C-alpha positions as CSV (number, residue, x, y, z in Angstrom):
1,M,146.7,30.0,-85.4
2,I,146.1,30.1,-81.8
3,T,144.4,33.3,-80.0
4,I,144.6,34.7,-76.4
5,R,142.5,37.3,-75.0
6,S,144.0,40.7,-74.2
7,D,142.8,41.0,-70.7
8,L,144.9,37.7,-70.2
9,V,147.9,39.2,-71.9
10,N,147.6,42.0,-69.6
11,E,147.4,39.8,-66.7
12,I,150.6,37.7,-67.8
13,F,152.3,41.1,-68.1
14,A,151.5,42.0,-64.7
15,H,152.4,38.9,-63.3
16,A,155.9,39.1,-64.8
17,V,156.3,42.5,-63.6
18,E,155.0,41.8,-60.2
19,T,157.7,38.8,-59.9
20,A,160.7,40.8,-61.5
21,P,163.6,40.2,-61.0
22,G,162.6,36.7,-60.8
23,E,161.0,34.6,-63.5
24,C,157.2,34.3,-63.0
25,C,155.1,31.0,-64.3
26,G,151.6,30.1,-64.9
27,L,149.3,28.3,-67.1
28,V,146.6,29.3,-69.9
29,G,143.8,26.9,-70.2
30,V,141.1,26.7,-72.9
31,A,137.6,25.6,-73.2
32,G,136.4,23.2,-75.8
33,D,135.5,25.7,-78.3
34,G,138.9,26.8,-78.7
35,R,138.2,30.4,-76.8
36,T,140.9,31.3,-74.1
37,Q,139.3,31.3,-70.6
38,R,141.4,31.4,-67.6
39,L,145.0,32.3,-66.3
40,Y,146.6,30.2,-63.4
41,R,149.2,31.9,-61.9
42,L,151.6,29.4,-60.3
43,R,154.4,30.2,-57.7
44,N,157.9,29.9,-59.1
45,V,159.8,27.5,-56.7
46,A,163.2,27.2,-58.6
47,P,166.4,27.2,-56.6
48,A,167.6,30.1,-58.7
49,P,164.2,32.1,-59.7
50,L,166.2,34.8,-61.1
51,I,167.1,32.9,-64.0
52,S,165.0,29.8,-64.2
53,Y,161.1,28.8,-63.0
54,E,159.8,25.5,-61.7
55,A,155.8,25.6,-60.6
56,A,155.0,24.6,-57.3
57,P,154.0,21.0,-57.7
58,E,151.2,21.7,-55.3
59,E,149.9,24.6,-57.5
60,L,150.6,23.2,-60.8
61,F,148.4,20.1,-59.7
62,A,145.8,22.1,-58.1
63,A,145.7,24.3,-61.4
64,Q,145.4,21.1,-63.7
65,R,142.6,19.8,-61.3
66,L,140.5,22.9,-61.5
67,M,141.0,23.0,-65.8
68,R,139.7,19.3,-65.7
69,E,136.7,20.2,-63.5
70,R,136.0,22.9,-66.0
71,E,136.2,21.1,-69.1
72,E,139.4,23.0,-70.1
73,Q,142.5,22.0,-71.7
74,L,146.0,23.1,-71.1
75,L,146.5,25.7,-74.2
76,A,150.1,27.3,-72.9
77,I,152.6,27.6,-70.0
78,Y,153.9,31.2,-69.8
79,H,157.0,32.1,-68.1
80,S,159.3,35.5,-68.1
81,H,162.8,36.5,-69.0
82,P,163.0,39.7,-66.8
83,R,166.6,40.7,-68.4
84,A,165.5,40.0,-72.0
85,A,164.0,42.3,-74.3
86,E,163.0,39.9,-77.3
87,P,162.7,36.5,-75.5
88,M,163.7,33.2,-76.8
89,P,163.9,29.8,-75.0
90,S,166.8,29.2,-73.4
91,D,168.7,25.8,-73.2
92,T,167.0,24.9,-69.7
93,D,163.6,26.0,-71.5
94,V,164.0,23.5,-73.9
95,R,165.7,20.6,-72.1
96,L,162.4,20.9,-69.5
97,A,159.8,21.4,-72.1
98,Y,157.7,18.4,-71.0
99,Y,154.6,19.2,-72.9
100,P,155.3,19.3,-76.6
101,E,151.9,19.7,-77.5
102,T,151.2,23.1,-75.8
103,I,152.5,26.6,-76.4
104,Y,155.0,28.2,-74.4
105,F,154.6,31.7,-74.3
106,I,157.7,33.9,-72.8
107,V,157.7,37.5,-71.7
108,G,160.7,39.7,-71.8
109,L,160.7,42.5,-69.7
110,A,164.1,44.4,-70.7
111,G,162.6,46.7,-73.3
112,A,160.4,49.8,-73.2
113,A,157.3,47.6,-73.0
114,P,156.6,44.0,-72.2
115,V,157.0,41.6,-75.0
116,L,155.0,38.1,-75.5
117,R,156.4,35.6,-78.1
118,A,155.2,32.1,-78.7
119,F,157.1,29.0,-79.3
120,R,156.6,25.1,-79.7
121,I,159.3,23.5,-77.8
122,L,160.5,19.8,-78.8
123,E,162.3,18.7,-75.8
124,K,162.9,15.6,-77.6
125,D,164.5,17.4,-80.6
126,Q,166.3,19.9,-78.4
127,A,164.7,22.5,-80.9
128,W,162.0,25.1,-81.2
129,N,159.9,27.1,-83.6
130,E,158.4,30.4,-82.7
131,V,154.5,30.2,-83.2
132,E,152.2,33.2,-84.5
133,Y,149.2,34.0,-82.2
134,E,146.5,36.4,-82.2
135,I,145.6,38.8,-79.4
136,T,141.5,39.0,-79.4
137,D,139.3,40.8,-77.2
138,E,136.5,37.9,-76.8
């Protein structure tokens, strides 16, 4: 079971709301002890940001460099589906899931409150599985 701090979940929700109606994207880094440490917001530079996301390459590389310097690992990649109440990976999400070892958080904004769901996406198999997670206050 993976865990994510509640303040980071709130920051992911805020990023999604600020970016709507476009999709937001970012990374979640985790320390060696398994506790979630930092959120790395990234700019969405996709040609059609209302229906897809693509992290700005320079920001993605800078975030990954910072994670290495801080001795963090990539726990999750997050993005939003602003028009979904119960978000699920799209065909594009599955096709472009280049990190099979990581978790993909997807935020849905179309309901009364934001919804966060977690998935393991297997681009090679063109499949995904929902992953349980726990929100902590640590």
